[in-house]
C-alpha positions in Angstrom: -63.3 -3.4 11.8 -59.8 -3.0 13.3 -58.4 -5.8 11.0 -60.0 -4.0 8.0 -58.3 -0.7 9.0 -54.9 -2.4 9.5 -55.2 -4.1 6.2 -56.1 -0.9 4.4 -53.2 0.8 6.1 -50.8 -1.9 5.0 -52.1 -1.8 1.5 -51.6 2.0 1.4 -48.0 1.6 2.7 -47.3 -1.0 0.1 -48.8 1.2 -2.6 -46.5 4.1 -1.5 -43.4 1.9 -1.4 -44.2 0.4 -4.8 -44.6 3.9 -6.1 -41.3 4.9 -4.5 -39.2 1.8 -4.9 -36.0 3.6 -3.9 -37.3 3.8 -0.4 -38.2 0.1 -0.1 -35.4 -1.5 1.9 -36.7 -5.0 1.0 -35.5 -4.4 -2.6 -31.9 -4.9 -3.6 -29.6 -1.8 -3.8 -29.5 -2.2 -7.5 -33.3 -2.2 -7.8 -33.6 0.8 -5.6 -30.8 2.6 -7.5 -32.6 2.0 -10.8 -35.7 3.6 -9.4 -33.7 6.6 -8.2 -32.0 7.1 -11.5 -35.4 7.2 -13.3 -36.4 10.1 -11.2 -33.4 12.3 -11.8 -32.9 15.1 -14.3 -29.9 15.0 -16.6 -28.2 17.8 -14.6 -28.8 15.9 -11.4 -27.4 12.7 -12.9 -24.2 14.5 -14.0 -23.7 16.1 -10.6 -24.0 12.7 -8.8 -21.1 11.3 -10.8 -18.7 14.0 -9.5 -16.6 13.1 -6.4 -18.1 16.2 -4.7 -21.8 15.4 -5.3 -24.5 17.8 -4.2 -27.6 16.8 -2.4 -30.9 16.0 -4.2 -33.1 16.8 -1.3 -36.4 16.0 -3.0 -35.3 12.3 -3.2 -33.5 12.1 0.1 -30.0 12.0 -1.4 -27.5 13.7 0.8 -24.5 15.7 -0.2 -21.6 13.3 -0.6 -17.9 13.4 -1.4 -16.2 10.2 -2.6 -12.7 11.4 -1.9 -11.3 10.0 1.3 -7.8 8.7 2.3 -6.7 5.9 4.6 -3.3 4.9 3.4 -2.0 4.0 6.9 -4.7 5.6 9.1 -7.7 7.9 8.5 -6.0 10.7 6.6 -6.6 14.4 6.4 -9.4 14.5 8.8 -8.0 15.5 12.2 -6.2 13.3 14.7 -6.2 9.5 14.1 -3.9 6.6 14.8 -0.9 6.8 12.4 0.5 3.4 11.5 3.7 2.9 9.5 3.8 3.6 5.8 2.6 0.6 3.7 6.1 -0.2 2.6 7.0 -0.6 6.3 4.0 -2.7 7.0 4.9 -4.9 4.0 8.2 -5.7 5.8 6.2 -7.5 8.4 5.0 -10.1 5.9 2.1 -10.3 8.3 -1.2 -10.0 6.5 -3.1 -11.1 9.6 -1.8 -8.2 11.6 -2.4 -5.9 8.6 -6.1 -7.0 8.7 -6.2 -6.0 12.3 -4.6 -2.6 11.5 -7.2 -1.8 8.9 -10.1 -3.1 11.0 -8.9 -0.4 13.5 -8.7 2.1 10.7 -12.3 1.4 9.6 -13.5 1.6 13.2 -12.0 5.1 13.4 -13.4 6.0 10.0 -16.9 5.1 11.1 -16.6 7.1 14.2 -15.4 10.2 12.3 -18.2 9.8 9.8 -20.8 9.5 12.5 -19.6 12.7 14.1 -19.6 14.6 10.8 -23.0 13.2 9.8 -24.5 14.4 13.1 -23.3 17.9 12.2 -24.8 17.5 8.7 -21.3 17.8 7.2 -20.5 15.6 4.2 -17.3 17.2 2.9 -14.1 15.7 1.5 -12.5 13.2 3.9 -15.7 12.8 5.9 -17.6 10.1 4.0 -17.3 6.3 3.7 -15.5 5.6 0.4 -11.7 5.4 0.8 -9.2 5.5 -2.0 -6.7 2.9 -0.7 -4.7 0.6 -1.1 -2.1 1.6 -3.7 -1.2 -1.7 -5.3 1.0 -0.5 -8.2 4.1 -2.7 -8.3 7.2 -0.9 -6.8 9.3 -1.8 -9.9 12.0 0.9 -9.4 13.3 2.3 -6.1 13.4 5.8 -7.5 9.6 6.1 -7.7 8.5 8.5 -5.0 5.1 6.9 -4.4 6.5 3.4 -4.0 6.4 3.9 -0.2 2.6 3.9 -0.5 2.7 0.3 -1.8 3.5 -3.1 -0.4 6.7 -3.7 -2.4 8.1 -5.2 -5.6 6.6 -8.7 -5.5 3.1 -9.4 -7.1 2.2 -12.1 -4.6 3.1 -10.2 -1.5 1.3 -7.1 -2.9 -1.8 -9.2 -3.5 -1.8 -10.8 -0.1 -1.3 -7.5 1.8 -3.7 -5.6 -0.5 -6.5 -8.1 0.2 -6.0 -7.8 3.9 -6.4 -4.0 3.6 -9.6 -4.4 1.6 -11.1 -6.9 4.1 -10.2 -4.8 7.1 -11.7 -1.7 5.6 -14.8 -3.2 4.0 -15.9 -5.5 6.9 -17.6 -8.9 6.6 -18.8 -9.9 3.1 -22.1 -11.2 4.5 -23.0 -7.9 6.2 -26.0 -6.2 4.7 -24.2 -2.9 5.1 -20.7 -2.3 3.9 -18.5 -0.9 6.7 -16.5 1.2 4.2 -15.5 0.8 0.5 -11.8 0.3 -0.3 -10.3 1.1 -3.7 -7.6 -0.7 -5.8 -5.4 1.9 -7.4 -4.0 3.0 -9.8 -5.3 0.7 -12.6 -2.9 0.1 -14.3 0.9 0.1 -15.1 2.1 3.2 -13.3 5.2 3.2 -11.1 6.8 6.5 -12.1 8.4 8.7 -13.2 5.9 11.1 -11.5 6.5 14.1 -13.7 5.5 12.1 -16.8 2.3 10.5 -15.4 -0.1 12.8 -17.3 1.3 12.0 -20.7 3.2 8.7 -20.4 2.0 5.8 -22.6 2.8 2.4 -20.9 3.4 -0.4 -23.4 4.6 -3.4 -21.4 4.7 -6.9 -23.0 1.6 -9.0 -22.4 3.7 -11.2 -20.2 5.0 -8.4 -18.0 1.5 -7.0 -17.8 -0.1 -10.2 -16.6 2.8 -11.6 -14.6 3.8 -8.5 -12.8 1.6 -5.4 -13.1 -1.9 -7.0 -12.9 -1.9 -9.9 -10.4 -2.6 -7.8 -7.3 -5.5 -6.0 -9.0 -7.0 -9.3 -10.1 -6.7 -10.7 -6.5 -8.4 -7.7 -5.0 -11.3 -7.8 -7.6 -11.8 -11.6 -7.8 -11.0 -12.7 -4.3 -11.4 -9.7 -1.9 -14.4 -8.1 -3.5 -13.0 -4.6 -3.6 -15.8 -2.1 -4.2 -13.8 0.6 -6.1 -11.1 0.6 -8.7 -9.3 3.8 -9.6 -7.9 4.3 -13.1 -4.4 5.6 -13.5 -3.3 8.9 -15.1 -1.1 7.4 -17.8 -2.2 5.9 -21.1 -2.0 2.2 -21.9 -1.2 1.2 -25.5 -2.3 4.6 -26.8 -5.5 4.9 -24.8 -5.9 6.7 -21.5 -6.4 4.1 -18.8 -9.8 5.5 -18.1 -10.8 4.7 -21.7 -8.9 1.5 -22.3 -10.6 -1.3 -24.2 -8.3 -3.9 -22.9 -8.0 -2.8 -19.3 -11.6 -2.0 -18.6 -13.7 -3.9 -21.1 -11.7 -7.1 -21.7 -10.2 -7.6 -18.3 -11.8 -5.7 -15.5 -15.5 -5.8 -16.5 -15.0 -8.8 -18.8 -12.7 -11.6 -17.6 -12.7 -10.6 -14.0 -16.4 -9.9 -13.8 -16.1 -6.6 -11.8 -19.4 -5.1 -10.9 -18.2 -2.3 -8.6 -17.5 1.4 -9.1 -14.7 2.7 -11.2 -13.4 6.1 -10.2 -10.9 8.3 -12.0 -7.7 9.6 -10.4 -8.1 13.3 -9.6 -8.3 15.4 -12.8 -7.2 12.4 -14.9 -10.2 12.8 -17.3 -9.0 16.3 -18.0 -5.8 14.7 -19.2 -7.7 13.3 -22.1 -7.9 16.7 -23.8 -5.5 19.2 -22.1 -2.7 20.3 -24.3 0.7 18.7 -23.5 -1.0 15.7 -21.9 -2.6 12.8 -23.7 -4.5 15.0 -26.2 -6.7 12.0 -27.0 -9.7 14.1 -27.7 -10.2 17.9 -28.2 -12.8 19.0 -25.8 -14.0 18.6 -22.2 -17.4 17.3 -23.5 -15.7 14.6 -25.6 -13.5 13.6 -22.7 -16.5 13.3 -20.3 -18.4 11.3 -22.9 -15.5 8.9 -23.5 -14.9 8.3 -19.8 -18.6 7.7 -19.1 -18.9 5.3 -22.1 -16.0 3.2 -20.8 -17.7 3.0 -17.4 -15.8 5.5 -15.2 -18.6 5.9 -12.8 -17.2 8.7 -10.6 -14.9 11.4 -11.7 -12.5 13.1 -9.3 -12.4 16.5 -10.9 -14.7 18.8 -13.0 -14.7 17.3 -16.5 -18.1 15.6 -15.8 -19.7 19.0 -15.5 -19.8 18.8 -19.3 -21.9 15.6 -19.3 -25.2 17.4 -20.1 -23.5 19.2 -23.0 -22.2 15.9 -24.3 -25.6 14.3 -24.2 -27.3 17.2 -26.0 -24.6 17.2 -28.6 -25.1 13.5 -29.3 -21.6 12.6 -28.0 -23.1 10.4 -25.3 -26.2 8.3 -24.9 -28.0 9.1 -21.6 -28.5 5.4 -21.1 -24.8 5.0 -20.7 -24.8 7.6 -17.9 -27.8 5.8 -16.3 -25.9 2.5 -16.3 -23.0 4.1 -14.4 -25.1 6.0 -12.0 -27.0 2.9 -11.0 -23.7 1.5 -9.8 -22.9 4.8 -8.0 -26.2 4.9 -6.1 -26.3 1.2 -5.3 -22.9 1.6 -3.7 -24.1 4.4 -1.5 -27.2 2.4 -0.5 -24.9 -0.6 0.4 -23.0 1.7 2.7 -26.2 2.5 4.6 -25.4 6.2 4.0 -28.6 7.1 2.1 -30.9 5.3 4.6 -28.9 6.6 7.7 -28.2 3.0 8.8 -25.0 2.5 10.8 -24.4 -0.9 12.4 -21.2 0.6 14.0 -22.9 3.4 15.8 -21.9 2.0 19.2 -18.2 2.5 18.6 -17.0 5.0 21.1 -15.2 8.2 20.1 -12.4 7.2 22.5 -11.1 4.5 20.2 -9.7 7.2 17.8 -6.0 7.2 18.6 -6.9 5.4 21.8 -4.6 3.0 23.8 -5.6 -0.1 22.0 -5.0 1.3 18.6 -1.7 2.9 19.6 -0.6 -0.5 20.9 -1.5 -1.9 17.5 0.6 0.8 15.8 3.5 -0.1 18.1 3.2 -3.8 17.3 3.1 -3.1 13.5 6.1 -0.8 13.8 8.0 -3.4 15.7 7.3 -6.0 13.0 8.3 -3.6 10.3 11.8 -3.2 11.5 14.4 -4.9 9.4 17.8 -5.6 10.8 20.2 -5.6 7.9 23.6 -5.8 9.6 24.8 -6.5 13.1 28.6 -6.9 12.9 30.1 -8.2 16.1 26.7 -8.5 17.8 26.7 -4.9 18.9 23.0 -5.1 19.2 21.1 -5.4 21.4 22.6 -2.5 23.4 23.5 -2.9 27.0 21.2 -0.8 29.3 24.2 0.8 31.0 26.0 1.9 27.8 26.2 5.6 27.3 25.1 6.6 23.8 24.8 9.6 21.6 22.2 10.2 18.8 23.2 12.0 15.7 21.5 12.7 12.4 18.6 14.5 10.7 15.9 12.0 11.5 16.5 11.6 15.2 13.8 13.9 16.4 11.5 14.5 13.4 7.9 13.6 14.1 6.6 14.7 10.7 9.1 12.4 8.9 7.7 9.4 10.8 4.1 10.1 9.4 5.1 9.7 5.8 2.5 11.0 3.3 -1.3 10.7 3.0 -1.2 10.7 6.7 -3.3 11.6 9.8 -1.8 14.1 12.2 -1.7 12.2 15.5 -1.9 14.0 18.9 1.2 12.0 20.1 4.3 10.9 18.2 7.3 9.2 19.9 10.5 10.0 18.0 13.7 8.0 18.3 15.3 10.6 20.5 12.3 10.9 22.8 12.2 7.1 23.2 15.9 6.8 23.9 15.8 9.7 26.4 12.9 8.0 28.2 15.3 5.1 28.8 18.4 7.2 29.6 18.3 10.8 30.5 22.0 11.2 29.7 21.6 10.5 26.0 23.6 13.1 24.0 22.0 14.5 20.9 23.7 16.4 18.1 21.8 16.8 14.8 25.0 17.1 12.8 23.4 17.9 9.5 20.0 18.3 7.7 18.9 15.6 5.2 20.9 17.0 2.3 22.5 20.3 3.5 23.8 22.3 6.4 26.6 20.2 7.9 27.9 21.2 11.3 31.7 21.5 11.6 32.9 18.0 12.2 35.2 19.2 14.9 32.2 20.6 16.8 30.3 17.3 16.4 33.3 15.3 17.6 33.8 17.6 20.6 30.2 17.0 21.6 30.8 13.3 21.4 33.9 13.2 23.6 34.0 10.2 25.8 31.2 8.4 23.9 32.1 5.3 21.9 28.7 4.3 20.5 26.7 6.5 18.2 23.2 5.9 16.9 23.0 7.7 13.5 19.4 8.5 12.4 19.9 8.7 8.6 17.7 8.8 5.6 15.2 11.1 3.9 11.5 12.0 4.4 8.3 12.6 2.5 9.5 16.1 1.9 11.8 14.6 -0.7 10.0 11.5 -2.0 6.3 11.3 -2.7 3.7 12.3 -5.2 4.2 14.7 -8.1 4.0 18.3 -6.7 4.2 17.2 -3.1 8.0 16.5 -2.8 11.3 17.0 -4.5 13.1 19.9 -6.1 16.3 19.1 -4.3 19.6 17.6 -5.6 19.0 13.9 -6.0 15.2 14.4 -6.3 12.8 15.4 -9.1 9.1 15.9 -9.1 8.6 13.5 -6.2 10.9 10.9 -7.4 14.6 10.2 -6.6 17.3 10.6 -9.3 19.7 8.7 -7.1 19.2 6.1 -4.4 22.5 6.9 -2.7 22.4 8.2 0.9 22.7 12.0 0.6 26.4 13.0 0.6 26.2 15.3 3.6 25.1 12.3 5.7 27.6 10.0 4.1 30.5 12.4 4.9 29.5 12.7 8.5 29.2 9.0 9.0 32.6 8.4 7.5 34.1 11.1 9.7 32.5 9.5 12.8 33.9 6.1 11.7 37.4 7.6 11.1 37.2 9.1 14.6 36.8 5.5 16.0 33.1 5.7 16.8 31.0 2.5 16.7 28.0 3.5 14.6 24.5 2.0 14.7 22.7 3.3 11.6 18.9 3.6 11.8 17.8 4.5 8.3 14.4 6.1 7.7 13.1 6.0 4.1 10.2 4.9 2.1 12.3 3.2 -0.5 15.6 1.3 -1.0 18.7 3.2 0.0 22.1 2.4 -1.4 24.3 1.9 1.7 27.4 0.3 0.4 29.9 2.6 2.1 27.8 2.6 5.3 28.0 -1.2 5.5 31.8 -0.7 5.8 31.6 2.2 8.2 28.8 1.1 10.5 28.6 -1.9 12.9 24.8 -2.2 12.6 22.1 -1.1 10.2 18.4 -1.1 11.0 15.9 -0.1 8.3 13.0 1.7 10.0 11.0 3.1 7.0 8.5 5.9 8.0 7.3 4.0 11.1 4.2 6.1 12.2 3.5 7.7 15.6 4.9 4.9 17.7 8.0 4.4 15.6 10.6 5.8 18.0 9.4 3.4 20.7 9.5 0.4 18.3 13.1 1.3 17.3 14.2 1.6 20.9 12.6 -1.7 21.7 14.6 -3.4 19.0 17.9 -1.6 19.8 17.7 -2.7 23.4 16.5 -6.2 22.7 13.0 -5.9 24.2 11.8 -6.9 20.8 13.6 -9.4 18.6 13.5 -8.1 15.0 11.7 -10.2 12.4 11.0 -7.8 9.5 12.0 -8.8 6.0 12.7 -6.5 3.0 9.7 -6.2 0.7 12.1 -4.8 -2.0 15.6 -5.2 -3.2 18.3 -2.9 -1.7 20.7 -2.4 -4.6 24.4 -1.6 -4.1 24.4 1.6 -6.1 22.8 3.6 -8.9 24.7 1.7 -11.6 22.6 -1.5 -10.9 19.4 0.2 -12.0 17.9 0.1 -15.5 16.5 3.3 -17.1 13.7 4.6 -14.9 11.2 5.1 -17.8 11.6 1.6 -19.2 8.6 -0.5 -18.1 10.1 -3.8 -19.2 10.8 -6.0 -16.1 14.2 -7.2 -17.5 16.8 -6.5 -14.8 14.2 -5.2 -12.3 13.4 -6.5 -8.8 14.7 -9.7 -7.3 12.6 -11.6 -9.9 14.6 -10.4 -12.9 17.8 -8.8 -11.5 20.8 -11.0 -12.3 23.4 -9.0 -10.3 24.4 -9.2 -6.6 22.3 -6.8 -4.5 23.4 -5.2 -1.3 20.5 -6.8 0.6 18.1 -9.2 -1.1 14.3 -9.1 -1.2 13.0 -11.1 1.8 16.2 -10.6 3.8 16.3 -9.6 7.5 18.3 -10.7 10.5 17.3 -11.6 14.0 19.0 -11.7 17.4 18.9 -15.4 17.1 19.8 -17.7 14.1 17.6 -20.2 12.2 18.3 -23.2 10.0 15.6 -24.1 7.4 15.8 -27.6 6.1 15.4 -28.8 2.6 11.7 -29.0 1.6 9.9 -32.2 1.1 6.7 -32.5 -0.9 4.0 -34.6 0.6 0.3 -34.7 -0.1 0.1 -31.3 -1.8 2.3 -29.6 0.8 5.8 -28.4 1.0 7.1 -29.5 4.4 10.3 -28.1 6.0 11.8 -28.1 9.5 12.9 -24.8 11.0 15.4 -24.9 13.9 16.3 -22.0 16.1 20.1 -22.5 16.5 20.6 -19.4 18.7 20.0 -18.5 22.3 16.9 -16.4 22.0 13.3 -17.2 21.1 12.4 -15.6 17.8 10.2 -15.5 14.7 11.3 -16.4 11.2 9.5 -15.8 8.0 9.7 -19.0 5.9 9.5 -18.1 2.2 8.6 -20.4 -0.7 9.8 -19.5 -4.2 9.0 -21.1 -7.5 11.0 -21.2 -10.7 10.6 -23.0 -14.1 14.1 -24.1 -15.3 12.9 -24.4 -19.0 11.6 -20.9 -19.1 14.6 -18.7 -19.9 12.4 -15.6 -20.3 10.7 -15.9 -16.9 11.5 -14.8 -13.5 14.7 -16.2 -11.8 12.4 -17.1 -8.9 9.1 -15.7 -7.7 7.4 -15.7 -4.2 4.4 -18.0 -4.0 3.9 -18.4 -0.2 5.3 -17.3 3.2 4.6 -18.2 6.8 5.6 -16.6 10.0 6.9 -19.1 12.5 7.7 -18.7 16.2 10.5 -21.0 17.3 11.9 -21.1 20.9 15.6 -21.1 21.4 17.2 -24.5 20.6 13.9 -25.9 19.4 12.6 -26.9 16.0 9.2 -26.8 14.4 7.7 -28.4 11.3 6.2 -26.0 8.8 3.7 -27.1 6.1 2.9 -24.8 3.2 0.0 -25.9 0.9 0.8 -26.3 -2.8 -2.3 -25.4 -4.8 -3.1 -25.0 -8.5 -2.6 -21.3 -7.9 0.9 -21.9 -6.7 1.8 -23.1 -10.2 0.2 -20.3 -12.2 2.7 -19.5 -14.8 2.8 -17.6 -18.1 1.4 -19.6 -21.0 2.9 -18.1 -24.1 0.5 -20.0 -26.4 -2.6 -18.7 -24.6 -1.0 -15.4 -23.7 -2.3 -15.7 -20.1 -1.4 -16.8 -16.6 -2.8 -20.3 -15.7 -1.8 -23.4 -13.8 0.8 -24.7 -16.2 1.9 -28.3 -16.0 5.6 -29.1 -16.1 8.9 -29.2 -14.2 9.5 -26.6 -11.5 12.0 -25.9 -8.8 10.5 -25.3 -5.3 12.9 -23.4 -3.0 12.3 -22.6 0.7 14.3 -20.4 2.9 14.8 -17.1 4.7 15.3 -14.7 1.7 15.2 -14.6 -2.1 19.0 -15.0 -2.2 20.2 -18.3 -3.5 22.5 -18.8 -0.5 19.5 -18.6 1.8 17.4 -21.2 0.0 17.3 -24.9 -0.5 15.1 -26.7 -2.9 14.1 -29.6 -5.0 12.6 -30.3 -8.4 8.9 -31.0 -8.7 6.7 -31.9 -11.6 3.3 -30.3 -11.5 0.5 -32.3 -13.1 -2.8 -30.4 -13.3 -5.6 -32.4 -11.7 
């Protein structure tokens, strides 16, 4: 009798689950999502495609907001560990460390979501879908948002971007996604910011596939990114969120992308708003077009017109259903709908806790790039009396960059130096671009002090996203109109030099700064970026030699504005180290150490480039061995392009052998006949060294024969 009752109970449960397949956890997320969609009204479907989605309580669907930020820490949601800006982390050339950073970020994100969920709060910045990383190529140093990216090189961008995705999303074999990352902004946007809502990008097919798209392809086809965000601009006459080529041919077609496509915020409205794309005339038409092209989630309000579009015959409801199945399957994979959280045991104390702050310090240390050290003035002697001058010496907010958390603790450069020596003299001297103090007063305050650390640069108050920064001389709409160091700082540095001071320049910026006069007026230059909450301590560690700098520039530092092509021209000719034929101030991949290295000529053996790296100095150190490829017969192609890098620790006076695999992917090159990138047989030059500058490389010819 007992067995009969149990059997009857099991049968009834099965019947109930079969009747409500969306509750059956033994089914795939896609199957469950399909059942959910079949139970929704048209109005409910439309609401669930908005970033701020209301609950559908009768089906157990909670309120949810897709909008969340984690550019360099869990952003806009209270205190969290604040790592350096991405452009600084790119200078580490350390994707393994970057993976650790974003594993820490995803841990903190899960803790914050758990706390919010327990309070039944599911607002913006509280859920599990994060709109990062930004992998638009940093093609021009004037672009204000370039600091959100990992530099000007497609290969480096792809490697770093994949590390971010893997750290955020967690193991691929986990039945529950830790978080969902987002590759943005797809595609071909790198400024100017004020034009982004109406600009029509028309790069050559070669520039598109060789420069603008490789990182997106990497994140989709290799890292399994779960979200892709469309850009504001148009591409070849169509808004990016309604592009045949970008979405149908490439993303959903050739690359086989199955994940969620989200719009940038209010980008669908750009389809019809006067003075923008004006591609269609009404909100309903815009909503229908974006849904038809597979933009699954809209950040904004245009999708409120979906029911109107369906009733007017502008949109087939089946197209909406297709998109919504992807949306709900994603939420099921996150465990959010079922209330499943494999990371529930993570303690709240990890958020901005000691381990994560130590990780922020390590990343800040690795991001520091020593550009000049004339006369070996660095590292500083511990007993040397110093002064600190400049607008960025004691600015915690500057160190956070943009899209940032607000940490409980920030160590500025001044506070870090005062912790070492209480007698450090501090004189601000000037603001970033205005308000100079009388030079006589500054010099009087520096009487008897020979060595001055000048904290120069700008901040996210001047460079950043449209509407968030700018409006000052040299800046416009978030972008820079000049890459020169602001004149008020330049004048003060020159006056200090003329007064006989030895100047150590610590420059803070999210982009390349033209520092040609400063190279003459300063003994040493350290590029510090926007280094996060532990940045001041990292800089002090470098200045005093507790940490031997190893950072490398992820973008070209040009000599002056005259070396830059027109900002709005998206052709790669003359841009970045790959196509710039002039002599930069500091080359991509460049960065000094407190020791010296000699990299031998590469040999090719058994599918590997093999080089010997010798530390010819007196200190242990790390060098970043970089491998570049060029194709001598291709006069239209890049001068050289990065295809591999490897961080190597070498003790003083020792040498190590470094092996870098050469794969088919290493020899992907533009095939003009097929109009695509593919492993292309032929003669190449393989160069290995310590920067992209010819003088820092040695190489050999190599014929690649596809196996």
